[in-house]
C-alpha positions as CSV (number, residue, x, y, z in Angstrom):
1,X,-19.1,23.0,19.2
2,X,-15.4,22.3,18.3
3,X,-12.7,23.1,20.1
4,X,-8.8,24.5,19.3
5,X,-7.4,21.3,19.4
6,X,-6.0,19.1,22.6
7,X,-2.5,19.9,22.2
8,X,0.0,23.1,22.7
9,X,3.4,23.1,22.5
10,X,6.2,24.7,24.5
11,X,10.0,26.4,24.2
12,X,12.4,25.7,26.1
13,X,15.4,27.7,28.0
14,X,18.6,27.6,26.1
15,X,21.4,27.0,28.3
16,X,23.4,30.2,26.9
17,X,20.8,32.5,29.2
18,X,22.6,30.6,31.9
19,X,25.3,32.3,33.8
20,X,28.6,30.6,32.7
21,X,30.0,27.9,35.8
22,X,32.9,30.0,36.6
23,X,31.1,33.5,37.0
24,X,28.4,31.7,39.9
25,X,27.9,31.3,42.9
26,X,27.2,27.9,44.1
27,X,24.2,27.5,46.2
28,X,26.7,25.8,49.2
29,X,29.3,28.4,49.2
30,X,26.5,30.9,49.4
31,X,24.9,28.9,52.4
32,X,27.8,28.9,53.9
33,X,29.2,32.6,53.8
34,X,25.7,33.3,54.7
35,X,25.8,30.9,57.9
36,X,29.6,32.5,58.7
37,X,27.8,35.9,58.8
38,X,25.0,34.9,61.4
39,X,27.8,33.5,63.6
40,X,26.5,29.6,63.2
41,X,28.7,27.6,65.7
42,X,31.4,26.3,63.3
43,X,30.3,22.6,63.7
44,X,27.2,23.2,62.4
45,X,28.3,25.0,59.4
46,X,30.3,21.7,58.4
47,X,27.1,19.3,59.2
48,X,25.1,21.7,56.9
49,X,28.5,21.9,54.3
50,X,28.8,18.0,54.0
51,X,24.9,17.8,53.5
52,X,24.9,20.2,50.5
53,X,27.7,18.0,49.2
54,X,25.4,15.5,48.5
55,X,22.7,17.5,47.6
56,X,25.1,18.8,44.8
57,X,26.4,14.9,43.9
58,X,22.4,13.9,43.5
59,X,21.8,17.3,41.0
60,X,25.1,16.6,39.3
61,X,22.8,17.6,36.1
62,X,23.4,21.0,37.1
63,X,21.1,23.9,38.2
64,X,21.1,27.2,38.5
65,X,19.0,29.9,40.3
66,X,18.2,33.0,37.8
67,X,15.4,35.4,37.1
68,X,12.6,33.2,35.1
69,X,12.4,35.0,31.5
70,X,9.7,32.5,30.0
71,X,6.3,32.1,31.5
72,X,4.2,34.4,33.5
73,X,5.9,37.1,35.7
74,X,3.4,37.7,39.1
75,X,3.4,38.9,42.1
76,X,1.8,35.6,43.5
77,X,4.9,33.4,42.0
78,X,8.2,33.5,42.8
79,X,11.0,35.1,41.4
80,X,12.9,32.7,40.5
81,X,12.9,28.8,39.4
82,X,15.1,26.2,39.8
83,X,15.9,25.2,35.8
84,X,18.5,23.0,34.8
85,X,21.2,23.0,32.3
86,X,20.8,20.5,29.3
87,X,23.5,19.1,27.6
88,X,22.4,18.7,23.7
89,X,21.2,15.2,23.8
90,X,18.9,16.5,26.8
91,X,18.0,19.6,25.1
92,X,16.4,17.9,21.8
93,X,14.8,15.0,24.1
94,X,12.9,18.3,26.3
95,X,12.1,19.9,23.5
96,X,9.5,17.2,22.2
97,X,7.8,17.3,25.6
98,X,3.8,18.7,24.9
99,X,2.1,20.2,27.6
100,X,-1.0,20.9,26.6
101,X,-4.5,20.9,27.8
102,X,-7.6,18.7,26.6
103,X,-11.5,19.0,27.6
104,X,-12.3,22.1,30.0
105,X,-15.8,22.0,31.6
106,X,-16.7,24.5,34.4
107,X,-16.6,21.0,36.5
108,X,-12.9,20.2,35.8
109,X,-9.7,20.2,33.2
110,X,-7.7,17.6,32.4
111,X,-4.4,18.9,31.5
112,X,-1.4,16.3,30.0
113,X,2.5,16.1,29.2
114,X,3.5,14.0,26.6
115,X,6.8,12.1,25.3
116,X,6.7,10.7,22.2
117,X,7.5,6.8,22.4
118,X,9.5,6.4,19.4
119,X,12.0,8.9,21.4
120,X,11.5,7.1,25.2
121,X,13.0,4.3,23.8
122,X,16.1,5.5,21.1
123,X,18.2,4.3,24.3
124,X,18.1,2.0,27.1
125,X,15.6,1.7,29.7
126,X,12.3,3.9,28.8
127,X,11.6,7.4,29.7
128,X,8.9,8.3,32.5
129,X,7.4,11.1,33.4
130,X,7.0,12.9,36.6
131,X,5.9,16.9,37.5
132,X,3.0,18.5,39.0
133,X,0.4,21.7,38.2
134,X,0.1,24.4,40.9
135,X,-2.1,27.0,40.4
136,X,-4.4,29.7,39.6
137,X,-2.3,32.4,39.6
138,X,-3.7,36.0,38.5
139,X,-2.5,39.6,38.4
140,X,-5.8,40.6,39.2
141,X,-7.1,38.2,42.2
142,X,-5.9,36.9,45.4
143,X,-5.7,33.1,45.1
144,X,-4.8,30.1,47.1
145,X,-2.6,27.9,44.3
146,X,-3.5,24.0,44.4
147,X,-1.2,21.4,44.0
148,X,-2.4,18.7,41.7
149,X,0.4,15.5,40.6
150,X,1.0,14.7,36.9
151,X,-0.5,10.9,37.1
152,X,-0.7,8.1,34.4
153,X,-4.1,8.4,33.0
154,X,-7.0,5.7,33.5
155,X,-8.0,2.8,31.5
156,X,-10.9,5.0,29.9
157,X,-9.1,8.1,29.2
158,X,-7.1,7.8,25.8
159,X,-4.1,6.2,24.9
160,X,-2.1,6.3,22.1
161,X,0.7,3.4,21.9
162,X,3.4,6.1,20.5
163,X,3.8,7.9,23.3
164,X,4.4,8.4,27.2
165,X,1.5,10.4,28.6
166,X,0.4,11.7,32.2
167,X,-2.8,13.4,33.1
168,X,-4.3,15.5,35.9
169,X,-7.5,17.0,36.8
170,X,-7.8,20.2,37.6
171,X,-10.8,20.4,39.2
172,X,-13.1,24.1,39.3
173,X,-10.2,25.3,37.4
174,X,-10.0,29.0,36.5
175,X,-9.9,30.3,32.9
176,X,-7.8,32.3,31.2
177,X,-10.6,34.8,29.7
178,X,-9.4,38.7,28.9
179,X,-11.3,40.1,32.1
180,X,-10.0,37.3,34.2
181,X,-6.3,36.1,33.4
182,X,-5.9,33.0,35.2
183,X,-2.8,31.1,34.3
184,X,-1.5,27.5,35.9
185,X,2.6,26.5,36.5
186,X,3.5,22.7,35.2
187,X,6.6,21.1,36.2
188,X,7.7,18.3,34.8
189,X,10.7,16.1,35.0
190,X,11.7,13.2,32.0
191,X,13.5,10.6,33.9
192,X,15.5,7.1,32.9
193,X,15.4,4.9,35.8
194,X,16.7,7.4,38.4
195,X,18.1,9.5,36.2
196,X,16.8,13.4,36.0
197,X,17.3,14.0,32.2
198,X,15.5,17.2,32.1
199,X,13.1,19.5,34.0
200,X,10.8,21.9,32.4
201,X,8.3,24.5,34.1
202,X,6.2,26.2,31.9
203,X,3.3,28.6,32.2
204,X,-0.3,27.0,31.1
205,X,-3.6,29.2,30.5
206,X,-6.4,27.4,29.5
207,X,-8.3,29.6,27.5
208,X,-12.1,28.3,26.9
209,X,-12.4,29.6,22.8
210,X,-13.4,27.0,19.9
211,X,-15.2,27.4,16.8
212,X,-19.1,26.4,15.9
213,X,-19.7,26.3,12.2
214,X,-18.3,30.5,11.3
215,X,-18.9,31.8,14.6
216,X,-16.0,32.2,17.2
217,X,-17.1,31.2,21.2
218,X,-15.7,32.3,24.0
219,X,-16.9,29.9,27.1
220,X,-19.7,29.2,25.5
221,X,-20.8,32.1,23.8
222,X,-20.8,33.4,20.6
223,X,-17.6,36.0,20.1
224,X,-16.6,38.4,18.0
225,X,-12.8,39.4,17.6
226,X,-12.0,43.4,17.4
227,X,-8.4,43.5,17.3
228,X,-6.0,46.2,16.2
229,X,-3.0,46.6,14.7
230,X,0.3,47.0,17.0
231,X,3.6,46.1,17.7
232,X,4.2,48.0,20.5
233,X,2.2,49.0,23.7
234,X,2.2,52.0,26.2
235,X,1.1,51.9,29.9
236,X,-2.5,53.4,29.2
237,X,-2.5,51.1,25.8
238,X,-2.9,48.0,28.1
239,X,-5.8,49.9,30.1
240,X,-7.6,51.1,27.4
241,X,-7.4,47.5,25.1
242,X,-8.9,45.5,28.6
243,X,-12.1,48.0,28.7
244,X,-11.9,48.0,25.5
245,X,-12.3,44.5,25.1
246,X,-9.7,44.8,22.1
247,X,-7.2,42.3,20.9
248,X,-3.9,42.9,19.8
249,X,-3.1,41.7,16.1
250,X,0.9,42.1,16.1
251,X,3.1,40.9,13.5
252,X,6.2,40.5,15.7
253,X,5.5,39.3,18.5
254,X,7.8,39.4,21.0
255,X,8.5,37.8,24.6
256,X,8.6,40.8,26.5
257,X,4.7,42.0,24.7
258,X,3.4,38.5,25.0
259,X,4.1,38.4,28.5
260,X,3.0,41.9,29.3
261,X,-0.7,40.6,27.4
262,X,-0.8,37.5,29.8
263,X,-0.8,39.6,32.8
264,X,-3.0,42.1,31.4
265,X,-5.2,40.0,29.9
266,X,-5.3,41.0,26.3
267,X,-5.8,38.6,23.3
268,X,-3.4,38.4,20.9
269,X,-3.8,37.4,17.1
270,X,0.0,36.7,15.8
271,X,0.9,36.8,12.4
272,X,3.6,34.5,11.1
273,X,5.9,35.4,8.3
274,X,5.6,33.8,5.1
275,X,9.3,33.2,5.0
276,X,9.2,30.2,7.6
277,X,9.4,27.1,7.2
278,X,10.7,23.3,8.3
279,X,12.4,24.3,12.2
280,X,12.1,28.1,11.9
281,X,8.2,27.3,11.9
282,X,8.4,25.2,14.4
283,X,9.9,26.7,16.8
284,X,8.5,30.1,16.5
285,X,4.8,28.0,17.0
286,X,6.6,26.8,20.3
287,X,7.2,30.0,20.9
288,X,4.1,32.4,20.4
289,X,2.1,28.5,22.1
290,X,3.9,29.2,25.3
291,X,2.4,32.4,25.9
292,X,-1.2,32.0,27.5
293,X,-2.8,35.6,25.8
294,X,-2.0,34.3,22.3
295,X,-5.4,32.1,21.1
296,X,-5.0,33.1,17.5
297,X,-2.3,32.5,15.0
298,X,-2.5,33.8,10.9
299,X,0.0,33.2,8.2
300,X,-0.2,32.7,4.7
301,X,-1.6,29.9,2.2
302,X,1.3,29.1,1.7
303,X,2.8,27.8,4.9
304,X,3.9,23.9,5.1
305,X,2.4,22.4,8.5
306,X,4.4,19.8,9.9
307,X,3.4,17.5,12.5
308,X,5.4,19.6,14.9
309,X,3.6,22.7,14.2
310,X,0.4,21.1,15.0
311,X,1.6,19.8,18.0
312,X,2.7,23.1,18.9
313,X,-0.5,25.0,18.2
314,X,-3.5,22.5,18.7
315,X,-4.3,24.8,21.8
316,X,-4.6,27.7,19.6
317,X,-6.9,28.2,16.4
318,X,-5.3,28.8,12.6
319,X,-6.3,31.5,10.8
320,X,-5.1,32.1,7.1
321,X,-5.0,35.2,5.3
322,X,-6.1,36.1,1.8
323,X,-6.3,38.6,-0.1
324,X,-9.1,38.9,-3.1
325,X,-7.8,40.3,-6.3
326,X,-9.0,44.1,-7.7
327,X,-12.0,44.6,-8.4
328,X,-12.7,45.8,-11.8
329,X,-16.4,45.4,-13.2
330,X,-19.8,45.4,-11.1
331,X,-21.2,42.6,-12.6
332,X,-18.0,40.0,-12.0
333,X,-19.0,37.0,-10.3
334,X,-17.4,36.6,-6.6
335,X,-14.0,35.3,-7.2
336,X,-13.3,32.0,-5.9
337,X,-11.6,31.7,-2.5
338,X,-8.9,28.6,-1.8
339,X,-8.9,27.3,1.9
340,X,-5.5,25.2,3.1
341,X,-7.0,22.2,5.2
342,X,-4.8,23.3,8.4
343,X,-7.1,26.8,8.8
344,X,-9.6,27.2,11.3
345,X,-10.7,30.5,10.1
346,X,-9.3,33.4,7.6
347,X,-8.8,36.7,7.4
348,X,-9.5,38.4,4.6
349,X,-8.6,42.1,3.2
350,X,-11.3,44.3,1.9
351,X,-9.6,45.4,-1.2
352,X,-9.7,48.6,-2.2
353,X,-12.8,49.9,-4.6
354,X,-14.5,46.7,-3.9
355,X,-18.8,47.3,-2.7
356,X,-19.7,46.0,1.1
357,X,-21.9,43.5,-1.1
358,X,-19.5,41.9,-3.0
359,X,-17.1,41.8,-0.7
360,X,-19.8,39.5,1.5
361,X,-20.4,37.9,-1.5
362,X,-17.0,36.8,-2.5
363,X,-16.7,35.4,1.4
364,X,-19.7,33.7,2.0
365,X,-19.0,30.4,0.7
366,X,-16.2,30.0,3.0
367,X,-17.1,26.9,5.9
368,X,-15.0,28.2,8.7
369,X,-15.4,32.0,10.4
370,X,-13.9,34.8,8.6
371,X,-12.4,38.4,9.8
372,X,-12.9,41.1,7.8
373,X,-9.5,43.0,7.8
374,X,-9.2,46.9,6.9
375,X,-6.3,48.0,4.4
376,X,-4.6,51.0,4.2
377,X,-4.0,52.5,0.8
378,X,-1.8,55.3,-0.6
379,X,-3.6,58.0,-2.1
380,X,-6.8,57.5,-0.3
381,X,-5.4,58.0,2.9
382,X,-8.4,60.7,3.9
383,X,-11.6,58.3,4.3
384,X,-11.9,56.6,6.8
385,X,-13.5,52.5,7.6
386,X,-17.0,52.6,6.8
387,X,-17.3,55.8,5.9
388,X,-19.1,56.4,2.6
389,X,-17.1,57.0,-0.7
390,X,-18.4,59.3,-3.7
391,X,-20.9,56.8,-4.9
392,X,-22.3,56.2,-1.9
393,X,-20.9,52.7,-0.5
394,X,-18.6,52.1,2.3
395,X,-15.1,52.1,2.1
396,X,-12.4,49.4,2.5
397,X,-9.5,51.6,2.7
398,X,-8.6,53.4,6.0
399,X,-5.5,55.6,7.3
400,X,-3.8,54.3,10.4
401,X,-5.8,55.3,13.7
402,X,-3.5,57.5,16.4
403,X,-4.6,55.4,19.4
404,X,-5.2,52.4,20.3
405,X,-8.9,53.4,21.5
406,X,-9.1,55.1,17.7
407,X,-8.3,51.8,16.1
408,X,-11.0,49.8,18.1
409,X,-13.6,52.9,17.1
410,X,-12.7,52.1,13.8
411,X,-12.9,48.2,14.3
412,X,-16.8,49.0,15.1
413,X,-17.4,51.3,12.2
414,X,-15.7,48.1,10.1
415,X,-18.1,46.8,11.6
416,X,-20.8,48.4,10.7
417,X,-20.2,48.5,7.4
418,X,-20.1,44.7,6.5
419,X,-22.4,43.4,9.5
420,X,-25.7,43.6,7.7
421,X,-24.2,42.1,4.5
422,X,-22.3,39.0,5.6
423,X,-21.6,36.9,8.3
424,X,-18.4,37.7,9.9
425,X,-16.9,36.8,13.0
426,X,-14.0,39.2,13.6
427,X,-12.8,42.9,12.6
428,X,-8.9,44.1,12.6
429,X,-8.2,47.6,12.0
430,X,-4.4,49.1,11.9
């Protein structure tokens, strides 16, 4: 079985999100004010102030205590985290840090942090990485978190000459699964000598999701994607999605929706827009990859995948969204479908008036898992996917479902219409 890869991306908190120094209360002032209110003797308050002054000088790069905007909000996690304010150089440096998981079994999982060596030798002494992993955490279970340090890999592990690499072995890992969404907190410090340049916090979910031949596998078992198209979710929708085993196909995946999906245990299939390219595409890949729920990303075949995009999405399965030409004659041979090299699977729309047998025959030559997407066609909204057309064939045309549960039921009808005519690994319905 081939897994989704060994690398994952991250998104850096920008300095603009932090409180300006002129409007925030420093930690020392806040502590001393509290000490005065508690009527702590003056001598002890002076000693405390001197100690805090030393600490603030050591941390002269500056930090704020603020409500976390990235990662997974959880009852087991603290409501505030310490994040460092980066100057421009350090922001660019931290943005190159990759946090990812490699081989993962029921016995152990390996989590890595990697910084390109070319960056680490750009000026002065080489950079070093230090950090730790804490977890697991879940909204649905009380856990006893373990703390595991990130260290230099053993000689038996693969090393690269072009990168600084640290690793941690997590024993008996808890995976992020739709039924049991467990996550880990990762903290990595980037240092140059004794100087702390950047500190990165990341929430990581280990998804046992992979591909073998033309099928998806989840935790070693064949798995069929049944995704409903949603960009917004009501409170009841989350419970319905979890109970019905529905994934979300999202065209505009906001951080808020992805964070909620990560907590609720609902897999997200994120669709990339065709106008993204270059740095914008890499930044969007890093943003999506920081969410545990985002396990699949789809995009048009015209997307240009750079090395930065690959580094950000190597823990994610990549799908190419394809369209077939309109069907004209019953005896026409299936149209050839091209697939870019970066695609792990294909999402193919079922065109209007194309018989189910022809559609299945058209995608049969693809060497990757194929997901069928129901299409909405104007003028034919009275038909529902899987219902017989006037000619007696199942119709590819559907109307958008009014509720999430109705869309999930439409996925079953789509599967019923196609499963007996070809091999499909998933189904997407509006």
